[in-house]
PAZAPA-4460 file (N, C-alpha, C; in steps of 0.05 Angstrom, whole numbers, plus 32768, in hexadecimal, padded with zeros to 4 digits):
% residues 282
    n_x    n_y    n_z   ca_x   ca_y   ca_z    c_x    c_y    c_z   seq   type   mol
   7F23   7F96   7E93   7F1D   7FA8   7EAA   7EFF   7FA8   7EAE     1      X     A
   7EF6   7FA4   7EC6   7EDA   7FA4   7ECD   7ECE   7FC0   7ECE     2      X     A
   7EB3   7FC2   7ECD   7EA6   7FDC   7ECF   7EAD   7FE9   7EEA     3      X     A
   7EAE   7FD8   7EFF   7EB4   7FE3   7F1A   7ED0   7FEE   7F1B     4      X     A
   7EE3   7FE0   7F0F   7EFF   7FE9   7F0F   7F01   8003   7EFF     5      X     A
   7EF3   8004   7EE8   7EF4   801C   7ED7   7EE9   8034   7EE6     6      X     A
   7ED3   802F   7EF5   7EC7   8045   7F04   7EDA   8050   7F1A     7      X     A
   7EE8   803D   7F28   7EFB   8046   7F3D   7F13   8054   7F31     8      X     A
   7F1E   804A   7F1B   7F34   8057   7F0F   7F2C   8073   7F05     9      X     A
   7F14   8075   7EF9   7F0B   808F   7EF0   7F08   80A2   7F07    10      X     A
   7EFE   8098   7F1E   7EFC   80AA   7F36   7F17   80B4   7F3F    11      X     A
   7F2B   80A3   7F3E   7F46   80AB   7F47   7F51   80C0   7F34    12      X     A
   7F4D   80BC   7F19   7F57   80D0   7F06   7F48   80EA   7F09    13      X     A
   7F2E   80E8   7F0E   7F1E   8100   7F12   7F28   8110   7F2A    14      X     A
   7F2F   8102   7F40   7F39   810F   7F58   7F53   811E   7F52    15      X     A
   7F66   8111   7F44   7F7F   811E   7F3D   7F7A   8137   7F2C    16      X     A
   7F68   8135   7F19   7F62   814B   7F07   7F55   8162   7F16    17      X     A
   7F41   815C   7F26   7F33   8172   7F35   7F45   8180   7F49    18      X     A
   7F57   8170   7F56   7F69   817D   7F6A   7F7C   818F   7F5C    19      X     A
   7F82   8189   7F43   7F95   819A   7F34   7F89   81B4   7F2B    20      X     A
   7F6E   81B6   7F28   7F63   81CF   7F1E   7F53   81DD   7F34    21      X     A
   7F56   81D4   7F4D   7F4B   81E3   7F63   7F2F   81DD   7F6C    22      X     A
   7F24   81C6   7F64   7F09   81BF   7F6E   7F0B   81B6   7F8B    23      X     A
   7EF6   81BA   7F9A   7EF6   81B2   7FB6   7EF0   8195   7FB9    24      X     A
   7EF6   818B   7FD1   7EF1   816F   7FD7   7ED3   8169   7FD5    25      X     A
   7EC2   817B   7FDD   7EA5   8177   7FDB   7E9C   8173   7FBF    26      X     A
   7EA8   8182   7FAC   7EA0   817F   7F90   7EAA   8164   7F85    27      X     A
   7EC1   815B   7F8F   7ECA   8140   7F86   7EB8   812A   7F90    28      X     A
   7EB0   812C   7FAA   7EA0   8117   7FB6   7E85   8114   7FA8    29      X     A
   7E7B   812A   7F9C   7E62   8129   7F8F   7E63   8116   7F76    30      X     A
   7E7B   8110   7F6D   7E7E   80FF   7F55   7E83   80E2   7F5C    31      X     A
   7E85   80DA   7F75   7E8C   80BF   7F7C   7E7B   80B6   7F93    32      X     A
   7E71   809D   7F91   7E60   8093   7FA7   7E71   808D   7FC0    33      X     A
   7E64   808C   7FD7   7E72   8086   7FF0   7E80   806B   7FEE    34      X     A
   7E72   8057   7FE2   7E7E   803C   7FE0   7E97   803C   7FCF    35      X     A
   7E96   804B   7FB8   7EAD   804C   7FA7   7EC5   805B   7FB3    36      X     A
   7EBE   806F   7FC3   7ED4   807E   7FD1   7EE2   806B   7FE5    37      X     A
   7ED2   805C   7FF4   7EDE   8049   8007   7EEF   8034   7FF9    38      X     A
   7EE6   802A   7FE2   7EF5   8016   7FD3   7F0F   8022   7FCA    39      X     A
   7F0F   803B   7FC0   7F27   8048   7FB7   7F3B   804C   7FCE    40      X     A
   7F30   8054   7FE6   7F41   8059   7FFD   7F4E   803F   8006    41      X     A
   7F3E   8029   8008   7F49   8010   8012   7F5D   8005   7FFF    42      X     A
   7F58   8006   7FE4   7F6C   7FFD   7FD1   7F86   800D   7FD3    43      X     A
   7F84   8027   7FD7   7F9B   8037   7FDA   7FAB   8030   7FF4    44      X     A
   7F9C   802A   8009   7FA9   8023   8023   7FB9   8009   8020    45      X     A
   7FAC   7FF5   8013   7FBA   7FDB   800F   7FD2   7FDE   7FFE    46      X     A
   7FD0   7FEE   7FE8   7FE7   7FF2   7FD7   7FFD   8001   7FE5    47      X     A
   7FF6   8015   7FF5   8009   8025   8003   8018   8015   8018    48      X     A
   8009   8003   8026   8015   7FF2   803A   8029   7FDF   802D    49      X     A
   8022   7FD3   8017   8033   7FC0   800A   804C   7FCD   7FFD    50      X     A
   8049   7FE6   7FF5   805F   7FF3   7FE7   8071   8003   7FF9    51      X     A
   8068   8009   8011   8077   801B   8023   8092   800F   802B    52      X     A
   80A7   801F   802A   80C1   8016   8033   80CB   8027   804B    53      X     A
   80B9   8038   8056   80C1   8049   806C   80C0   8039   8086    54      X     A
   80D3   803D   8097   80D5   8030   80B1   80D8   8046   80C7    55      X     A
   80CD   8040   80DF   80CC   8054   80F3   80D4   8049   810F    56      X     A
   80DE   805B   811F   80E1   8057   813C   80CD   8069   814A    57      X     A
   80BE   805D   815D   80AA   806D   816A   80A4   8063   8186    58      X     A
   8094   8072   8195   808C   806A   81B0   806F   8060   81B0    59      X     A
   806A   804B   81C0   804F   8041   81C4   8048   8043   81E1    60      X     A
   8033   8052   81E8   8029   8052   8203   8010   8040   8202    61      X     A
   8010   802B   8212   7FFB   8016   8210   7FEF   8011   822C    62      X     A
   7FD4   800F   822C   7FC5   8007   8244   7FB5   7FEF   823D    63      X     A
   7FB9   7FD9   824C   7FAA   7FC0   8247   7FAA   7FAF   8260    64      X     A
   7F93   7FA6   8267   7F90   7F95   827F   7F9A   7FA1   8298    65      X     A
   7F97   7FBB   829B   7FA0   7FC9   82B3   7FBD   7FD0   82B3    66      X     A
   7FCC   7FC8   829F   7FE9   7FCE   829D   7FEE   7FE5   828A    67      X     A
   7FFE   7FF8   8292   8006   800E   8281   8024   800D   827D    68      X     A
   802C   800E   8263   8048   800C   825D   804F   801D   8245    69      X     A
   8068   8025   8243   8072   8034   822C   8088   8024   8220    70      X     A
   8087   8020   8206   809B   8011   81F7   80A6   8022   81E0    71      X     A
   80C0   801E   81DB   80CC   8029   81C3   80CD   8014   81AE    72      X     A
   80C4   801A   8196   80C1   8007   8180   80D2   800F   8168    73      X     A
   80E0   7FFC   815C   80EF   8000   8144   80E5   7FED   812F    74      X     A
   80DD   7FF8   8118   80D2   7FE8   8102   80E8   7FDE   80F0    75      X     A
   80E4   7FC6   80E5   80F4   7FBC   80CE   80E0   7FB1   80BA    76      X     A
   80EA   7FA9   80A3   80D9   7F9F   808E   80CE   7F83   8095    77      X     A
   80D9   7F76   80A9   80D0   7F5B   80B0   80C4   7F5A   80CD    78      X     A
   80BF   7F71   80D9   80B4   7F71   80F3   80BF   7F88   8104    79      X     A
   80B4   7F8B   811C   80BD   7FA0   812E   80C9   7F95   8148    80      X     A
   80DC   7FA3   8152   80E8   7F9D   816C   80E2   7FB3   8180    81      X     A
   80DB   7FAB   8199   80D4   7FC0   81AC   80E4   7FBD   81C6    82      X     A
   80E4   7FD3   81D5   80F2   7FD3   81EF   80DF   7FE1   8203    83      X     A
   80DA   7FD3   8219   80CA   7FDF   822F   80DB   7FF5   823C    84      X     A
   80D0   800D   823E   80DF   8023   824A   80D2   802E   8264    85      X     A
   80B8   8029   8268   80AB   8034   8280   8092   8024   8286    86      X     A
   808B   8022   82A0   8073   8016   82A9   8063   802A   82BA    87      X     A
   804B   8030   82B1   803B   8045   82BE   804A   805F   82C0    88      X     A
   8059   8065   82AB   8067   807E   82A9   8081   807F   82B8    89      X     A
   8088   8069   82C6   80A1   8069   82D6   80B6   8059   82C7    90      X     A
   80CE   8065   82C3   80E3   8056   82B5   80EA   803C   82C3    91      X     A
   80F4   8029   82B3   80FB   800F   82BF   8112   8011   82D3    92      X     A
   8111   8001   82E8   8127   8000   82FA   813E   7FEF   82EE    93      X     A
   8154   7FED   82FC   816C   7FDF   82F1   8166   7FC2   82EA    94      X     A
   8157   7FB4   82FB   8151   7F98   82F6   813F   7F95   82DD    95      X     A
   812C   7FA6   82DA   811A   7FA5   82C3   8129   7FAC   82A9    96      X     A
   813B   7FC0   82AB   814B   7FC7   8294   815D   7FB0   828B    97      X     A
   8168   7FA2   829F   8179   7F8B   8299   8169   7F75   828B    98      X     A
   8151   7F70   8294   8140   7F5C   8288   8139   7F63   826B    99      X     A
   8133   7F7C   8266   812D   7F85   824B   8146   7F82   8239   100      X     A
   815D   7F8A   8243   8176   7F87   8233   817B   7F6A   822C   101      X     A
   8177   7F58   823F   817C   7F3C   823A   8168   7F31   8225   102      X     A
   814F   7F3A   8227   813B   7F31   8213   8142   7F3A   81F7   103      X     A
   814A   7F54   81F4   8150   7F5E   81DA   816A   7F52   81CF   104      X     A
   817E   7F4D   81E1   8196   7F40   81D8   8190   7F24   81CE   105      X     A
   817F   7F15   81DC   8177   7EFB   81D3   816B   7EFB   81B7   106      X     A
   8159   7F0F   81B3   814D   7F11   8199   8162   7F17   8183   107      X     A
   8174   7F29   8189   8188   7F31   8175   819A   7F1A   816D   108      X     A
   819D   7F06   817E   81AF   7EF0   8177   81A1   7ED5   8171   109      X     A
   8186   7ED6   8171   8177   7EBD   816D   8168   7EBE   8152   110      X     A
   8171   7EAD   8140   8164   7EAB   8126   8147   7EA0   812A   111      X     A
   8143   7E8F   813E   8129   7E84   8143   8115   7E99   814C   112      X     A
   811E   7EAA   815F   810D   7EC0   8168   8107   7ED4   8152   113      X     A
   811B   7EDA   8142   8116   7EEC   812C   8103   7EE1   8117   114      X     A
   8105   7EC7   8113   80F2   7EBA   8100   80D5   7EBB   810B   115      X     A
   80D2   7EB7   8125   80B7   7EB9   8131   80AC   7ED5   812E   116      X     A
   80BD   7EE9   8132   80B5   7F05   8130   80AD   7F0B   8113   117      X     A
   80BC   7F01   8100   80B6   7F05   80E4   809C   7EF8   80DC   118      X     A
   8097   7EE0   80E6   807E   7ED2   80DF   8066   7EE1   80EB   119      X     A
   8069   7EEC   8104   8054   7EFB   8110   804E   7F14   8100   120      X     A
   8063   7F21   80F6   8060   7F39   80E6   8051   7F33   80CC   121      X     A
   8058   7F1D   80BF   804A   7F15   80A6   802C   7F0F   80AB   122      X     A
   8027   7F01   80C1   800C   7EFA   80C8   7FFB   7F13   80CE   123      X     A
   8007   7F26   80DD   7FF8   7F3F   80E4   7FF3   7F4F   80CB   124      X     A
   8007   7F51   80B9   8003   7F61   80A1   7FEE   7F55   808F   125      X     A
   7FEE   7F3A   808D   7FD9   7F2D   807C   7FBE   7F31   8088   126      X     A
   7FBC   7F2F   80A3   7FA2   7F32   80B0   7F97   7F4F   80AD   127      X     A
   7FA9   7F63   80AF   7FA1   7F7F   80AC   7F97   7F84   8090   128      X     A
   7FA6   7F79   807B   7F9D   7F7D   8060   7F83   7F6F   805B   129      X     A
   7F7F   7F57   8067   7F66   7F49   8063   7F4E   7F59   806E   130      X     A
   7F52   7F65   8086   7F3D   7F75   8092   7F37   7F8D   8081   131      X     A
   7F4C   7F9B   8078   7F48   7FB3   8067   7F38   7FAB   804E   132      X     A
   7F3F   7F95   8041   7F32   7F8D   8029   7F15   7F85   802C   133      X     A
   7F0D   7F7D   8045   7EF1   7F76   804B   7EE0   7F8E   804E   134      X     A
   7EEB   7FA5   8056   7EDB   7FBC   805D   7EC8   7FC5   8047   135      X     A
   7ED0   7FC8   802E   7EBC   7FD1   801A   7EA4   7FBF   8016   136      X     A
   7EA8   7FA4   801A   7E92   7F91   8016   7E82   7F8D   8030   137      X     A
   7E8E   7F92   8047   7E81   7F8B   8061   7E6C   7FA0   8068   138      X     A
   7E6E   7FB9   805D   7E5D   7FCF   8066   7E4F   7FDD   804F   139      X     A
   7E3A   7FEB   8057   7E2D   7FFF   8046   7E36   801A   8050   140      X     A
   7E3D   802C   803E   7E48   8046   8046   7E37   805D   803B   141      X     A
   7E38   8073   804A   7E2C   808C   8040   7E3B   80A4   804B   142      X     A
   7E3B   80B9   803B   7E49   80D2   8044   7E3A   80DE   805C   143      X     A
   7E4A   80E9   806F   7E3D   80F5   8087   7E47   8111   808D   144      X     A
   7E60   8118   8087   7E6B   8132   8090   7E85   8138   8081   145      X     A
   7E8D   8151   8082   7EA7   8159   8079   7EB2   816D   808D   146      X     A
   7ECC   816A   8094   7ED7   817C   80A8   7EF5   817C   80A5   147      X     A
   7F01   8194   80A4   7F1E   8197   80A3   7F2B   8188   808C   148      X     A
   7F1E   8187   8075   7F29   8179   805E   7F25   815B   805E   149      X     A
   7F16   8151   8072   7F11   8134   8074   7EF3   812E   8070   150      X     A
   7EEE   8116   8068   7ED3   810D   8062   7ECB   80F7   8075   151      X     A
   7EB3   80FA   8080   7EA8   80E6   8093   7E93   80D5   8084   152      X     A
   7E96   80BA   8087   7E82   80A8   807D   7E78   8096   8094   153      X     A
   7E5F   8091   8095   7E54   807E   80A9   7E4F   8064   809B   154      X     A
   7E51   804E   80AB   7E4D   8034   809F   7E3C   8022   80B1   155      X     A
   7E2F   800E   80A4   7E20   7FFA   80B2   7E24   7FDF   80A3   156      X     A
   7E1E   7FC9   80B0   7E23   7FAF   80A3   7E14   7FAC   8089   157      X     A
   7E21   7FA0   8075   7E14   7F9A   805B   7E07   7F7F   805D   158      X     A
   7DED   7F7E   8056   7DDF   7F64   8057   7DE9   7F50   8043   159      X     A
   7DF9   7F59   802F   7E03   7F47   801B   7E1F   7F3B   8022   160      X     A
   7E2B   7F44   8037   7E46   7F3B   803E   7E44   7F20   804C   161      X     A
   7E54   7F0D   8043   7E55   7EF2   804E   7E71   7EED   805B   162      X     A
   7E74   7EF2   8075   7E8F   7EEF   8081   7E99   7ED2   8081   163      X     A
   7EB3   7ED0   807B   7EBF   7EB5   807A   7ED5   7EB1   808F   164      X     A
   7ED8   7EC5   80A1   7EEC   7EC3   80B6   7EE1   7ED0   80CF   165      X     A
   7EF0   7ECC   80E6   7EE7   7ED8   80FF   7EE7   7EF6   80FD   166      X     A
   7EFC   7F01   80F0   7EFE   7F1E   80ED   7EE6   7F28   80DD   167      X     A
   7EDF   7F19   80C8   7EC8   7F21   80B8   7EAE   7F20   80C8   168      X     A
   7EAB   7F0C   80D9   7E92   7F0B   80EA   7E90   7F23   80FC   169      X     A
   7EA7   7F2B   8107   7EA6   7F43   8119   7EA0   7F5C   8109   170      X     A
   7EAD   7F60   80F2   7EA7   7F77   80E1   7E8A   7F78   80D9   171      X     A
   7E7E   7F61   80D3   7E63   7F60   80C9   7E4E   7F69   80DE   172      X     A
   7E56   7F6A   80F7   7E43   7F73   810C   7E4A   7F8F   8116   173      X     A
   7E59   7F9E   8106   7E61   7FB9   810F   7E54   7FCF   80FF   174      X     A
   7E51   7FE6   810C   7E49   7FFE   80FF   7E5B   8014   810A   175      X     A
   7E5D   802A   80FC   7E6E   8040   8106   7E73   8055   80F1   176      X     A
   7E8B   8060   80F2   7E92   8075   80E0   7EB0   8074   80D8   177      X     A
   7EB6   807E   80C1   7ED2   8081   80B9   7ED6   809D   80AF   178      X     A
   7EEE   80A7   80B3   7EF7   80C0   80A8   7F0D   80BB   8094   179      X     A
   7F0B   80C7   807C   7F1F   80C3   8068   7F29   80DD   805D   180      X     A
   7F41   80DD   8053   7F4C   80F3   8044   7F45   80EC   8027   181      X     A
   7F2F   80F7   801D   7F25   80EF   8002   7F38   80F8   7FEC   182      X     A
   7F45   810F   7FF0   7F57   811A   7FDB   7F6E   8107   7FD6   183      X     A
   7F7A   80FC   7FEC   7F91   80EA   7FEA   7F89   80CD   7FED   184      X     A
   7F6F   80C8   7FF1   7F64   80AD   7FF4   7F73   809D   8009   185      X     A
   7F73   80A8   8022   7F7F   809B   8039   7F6B   8099   8050   186      X     A
   7F6E   8084   805F   7F5D   807F   8076   7F68   808E   808E   187      X     A
   7F58   809F   809B   7F61   80AF   80B1   7F58   80A2   80CC   188      X     A
   7F40   8099   80CE   7F37   808C   80E7   7F1F   807B   80E1   189      X     A
   7F1A   8068   80F3   7F03   8056   80F1   7EFA   8050   810D   190      X     A
   7EE0   8053   8112   7ED4   804D   812C   7EBD   803A   8127   191      X     A
   7EBD   8024   8136   7EA8   8010   8133   7E9D   8006   814D   192      X     A
   7E85   7FFD   814D   7E78   7FF1   8165   7E68   7FD9   815D   193      X     A
   7E68   7FC5   816E   7E58   7FAD   8168   7E3B   7FB2   816C   194      X     A
   7E2B   7FAE   8158   7E0E   7FB3   815A   7DFF   7F9A   8163   195      X     A
   7E0D   7F83   8162   7E02   7F6A   816B   7E18   7F59   8178   196      X     A
   7E10   7F45   8188   7E23   7F32   8193   7E2F   7F21   817C   197      X     A
   7E48   7F1B   817E   7E56   7F0A   816B   7E5D   7EF0   8178   198      X     A
   7E54   7EDA   816C   7E59   7EBF   8178   7E6A   7EAF   8166   199      X     A
   7E7D   7E9F   8172   7E8E   7E8D   8163   7E88   7E71   816B   200      X     A
   7E84   7E5F   8158   7E7E   7E44   815E   7E65   7E41   816E   201      X     A
   7E51   7E51   8166   7E37   7E50   8175   7E3A   7E5A   8192   202      X     A
   7E4F   7E68   8198   7E53   7E72   81B3   7E66   7E61   81C3   203      X     A
   7E6B   7E48   81BA   7E7D   7E36   81C9   7E9A   7E3F   81C8   204      X     A
   7EA2   7E4A   81B1   7EBE   7E53   81AE   7EC2   7E6F   81B9   205      X     A
   7EAC   7E7E   81BC   7EAF   7E99   81C7   7E9A   7EAB   81BB   206      X     A
   7E98   7EC3   81C7   7E86   7ED7   81BC   7E8F   7EF3   81C5   207      X     A
   7E87   7F07   81B6   7E8C   7F22   81BD   7E71   7F30   81C2   208      X     A
   7E6F   7F40   81D7   7E56   7F4C   81DF   7E50   7F64   81CD   209      X     A
   7E36   7F69   81C9   7E2D   7F80   81BB   7E36   7F9A   81C9   210      X     A
   7E3D   7FAE   81BA   7E46   7FC7   81C5   7E64   7FCB   81C6   211      X     A
   7E73   7FB6   81C0   7E90   7FB9   81C0   7E99   7FCE   81AB   212      X     A
   7EAE   7FDC   81B0   7EB7   7FF2   819F   7ED4   7FF1   8199   213      X     A
   7EDC   7FFD   8182   7EF8   8001   817D   7EFC   801B   816D   214      X     A
   7F14   8026   816F   7F1A   803F   8162   7F37   803E   8159   215      X     A
   7F3C   8045   8140   7F57   8047   8135   7F5A   8062   8127   216      X     A
   7F70   8070   812E   7F75   808A   8122   7F91   808A   8116   217      X     A
   7F93   8096   80FE   7FAD   8097   80F0   7FB3   80B4   80E8   218      X     A
   7FCD   80B9   80E3   7FD4   80D3   80DA   7FEC   80D1   80C6   219      X     A
   7FEF   80E6   80B6   8005   80E6   80A3   801E   80F1   80B1   220      X     A
   8031   80E0   80B8   8048   80E9   80C7   805E   80F3   80B4   221      X     A
   805D   80ED   809B   806F   80F6   8086   8060   80F5   806C   222      X     A
   806B   8101   8057   805D   8102   803E   8055   80E6   8034   223      X     A
   803A   80E2   8032   802E   80C9   8029   8035   80B1   803B   224      X     A
   803D   80B6   8054   8042   80A1   8068   802E   80A5   807F   225      X     A
   801A   8093   8080   8006   8094   8094   800A   807D   80A8   226      X     A
   8009   8084   80C2   800D   8070   80D6   7FF7   8072   80EB   227      X     A
   7FF2   805B   80F8   7FDF   805A   810E   7FEA   8069   8126   228      X     A
   7FDB   807C   8132   7FE4   808A   8149   7FD3   8085   8162   229      X     A
   7FBC   8078   815E   7FAB   8072   8176   7F99   805A   8170   230      X     A
   7F98   8047   8183   7F86   8030   8182   7F78   802E   819D   231      X     A
   7F5E   802C   819C   7F4E   8028   81B4   7F3B   8010   81AF   232      X     A
   7F3B   7FFD   81C1   7F29   7FE5   81BF   7F1B   7FE1   81D9   233      X     A
   7F01   7FDD   81D8   7EF2   7FD8   81F0   7EDE   7FC2   81EA   234      X     A
   7EE5   7FA9   81EF   7ED5   7F92   81E8   7ED2   7F80   8201   235      X     A
   7EBB   7F73   8203   7EB6   7F60   8218   7EA9   7F47   820C   236      X     A
   7EAD   7F30   8219   7EA0   7F18   820F   7EA9   7EFF   821F   237      X     A
   7EA7   7EE9   8211   7EAF   7ECF   821C   7EC3   7EC1   820A   238      X     A
   7ED7   7EB5   8215   7EEA   7EA5   8205   7EE3   7E88   8208   239      X     A
   7EF4   7E76   81FE   7EEF   7E59   81FF   7EEA   7E51   821C   240      X     A
   7ED7   7E3E   8220   7ECF   7E35   823A   7EC2   7E4A   824B   241      X     A
   7EB8   7E5F   823D   7EA8   7E74   824A   7EB8   7E85   825E   242      X     A
   7ED2   7E87   8259   7EE2   7E98   8269   7EDD   7EB5   8261   243      X     A
   7ED7   7EC6   8275   7ED1   7EE2   826F   7EEA   7EF0   8265   244      X     A
   7EE6   7F00   8250   7EFC   7F0F   8245   7EF4   7F2D   8244   245      X     A
   7F07   7F3E   8248   7F03   7F5A   8246   7F1B   7F66   8238   246      X     A
   7F17   7F70   8220   7F2D   7F7D   8211   7F29   7F9B   8212   247      X     A
   7F38   7FA7   8224   7F37   7FC4   8226   7F54   7FCE   8222   248      X     A
   7F59   7FD9   820A   7F74   7FDF   8203   7F76   7FFB   81F6   249      X     A
   7F8B   8009   81FC   7F8F   8023   81F0   7FAD   8025   81E9   250      X     A
   7FB3   802E   81D1   7FCE   8032   81C8   7FD0   804E   81BC   251      X     A
   7FE6   805C   81C3   7FEC   8076   81B6   8008   8074   81AB   252      X     A
   800C   8079   8192   8026   8078   8185   802F   8095   817F   253      X     A
   8048   809B   8186   8052   80B6   8183   8071   80B6   817F   254      X     A
   807C   80CE   817C   8099   80D2   8178   80A4   80C2   8161   255      X     A
   8098   80C3   814A   80A1   80B4   8133   80BB   80C0   8128   256      X     A
   80CF   80AF   8124   80E8   80B7   8119   80F0   80A2   8103   257      X     A
   80F9   80AC   80EC   8101   8098   80D7   811A   8089   80DE   258      X     A
   811B   8070   80D6   8133   805F   80D9   8139   8054   80BD   259      X     A
   8151   804A   80B9   8159   803E   809F   8145   8028   8096   260      X     A
   813F   8028   807C   812C   8015   8071   8136   7FF9   8072   261      X     A
   8150   7FF5   8072   815C   7FDA   8070   8164   7FCF   808B   262      X     A
   815A   7FD9   80A1   8160   7FCF   80BB   8159   7FB2   80BD   263      X     A
   816A   7FA1   80C8   8163   7F86   80CF   8158   7F85   80EB   264      X     A
   814D   7F6F   80F4   8144   7F6C   810F   815B   7F6F   8123   265      X     A
   8172   7F65   811C   818A   7F68   812D   8192   7F85   812F   266      X     A
   8190   7F94   8119   8197   7FB0   8119   8183   7FC0   812B   267      X     A
   816A   7FB9   8128   8155   7FC6   8139   815A   7FC1   8156   268      X     A
   8161   7FA8   815D   8167   7FA1   8179   817F   7FB1   8183   269      X     A
   8193   7FB3   8171   81AB   7FC3   8179   81A5   7FE0   817E   270      X     A
   8193   7FEB   816D   818B   8007   8171   817D   800B   818C   271      X     A
   816C   7FF8   8193   815E   7FFA   81AD   8171   7FF7   81C4   272      X     A
   8184   7FE5   81C1   8198   7FE1   81D7   81A9   7FFA   81DA   273      X     A
   81B0   8007   81C4   81BF   8020   81C6   81AE   8035   81D5   274      X     A
   8194   8037   81CF   8183   8049   81DC   8181   8043   81FA   275      X     A
   8182   8029   8201   8181   8022   821D   819A   802A   822C   276      X     A
   81B1   8028   821F   81CA   8031   822B   81CA   804F   8230   277      X     A
   81C0   805E   821C   81BF   807B   821F   81AC   8083   8236   278      X     A
   8195   8075   8238   8182   807B   824D   818E   8074   8269   279      X     A
   819E   805E   826A   81A9   8056   8284   81BE   806A   828E   280      X     A
   81CB   8078   827C   81E0   808B   8284   81D5   80A6   828D   281      X     A
   81BB   80AA   8289   81B0   80C4   8290   81AC   80C6   82AE   282      X     A
***
């Protein structure tokens, strides 16, 4: 066991001990550095994500590229299935409902489509874990505030971080703040902004302009189950061949309801189709 690991484990044990005898969060924080708190939070998030068996059905209201839509999503252990239910707040007409039903039916009967969905899920999960694990090394942290039982830390790029991926290059040019539940070592929100332009391939493959921002907010929807409830991205730049890109996206996730942990993709599709039939009869 390394000295760093020993220090983090000690901090976790200290947290459990102090919470049991009534010490405040402020008194706990005095015993652990901002960097070590972030490391503990990120490690806990990665472990919780890998160990979680909870699955949910929820609504996503999404705005992107001038399009506003509402989708119903059902999670499974190998990916999520969704159904478009409204555009700009207006329920789908009969033709649009029929198209959605055909799309979901195709997915429920196509091993190829289900395999593609599963591979996308694995890729997204691996990418999310990789980004989380970069955070403690990519930034320098310091305590900034406490409010409502939460702790605010501000961050700026670490001069010692050497990014080895595109995601790492973007992280390395960001500054911002994170809020954590220090008592339970969970990430509540993170806000970042690009302090410099980010270039890929010397600018030939693309670049992101300085000033781009993102915001992610999470909440505990059930005991020890934290989910993303809001994502906001506002980025501008150039893509390959200098095509102008503008990523302005907002997602709000709500109406979380538990579903069986062992749902297959076909089961999830069937659940959405049943919901579509119920909606059509109204």
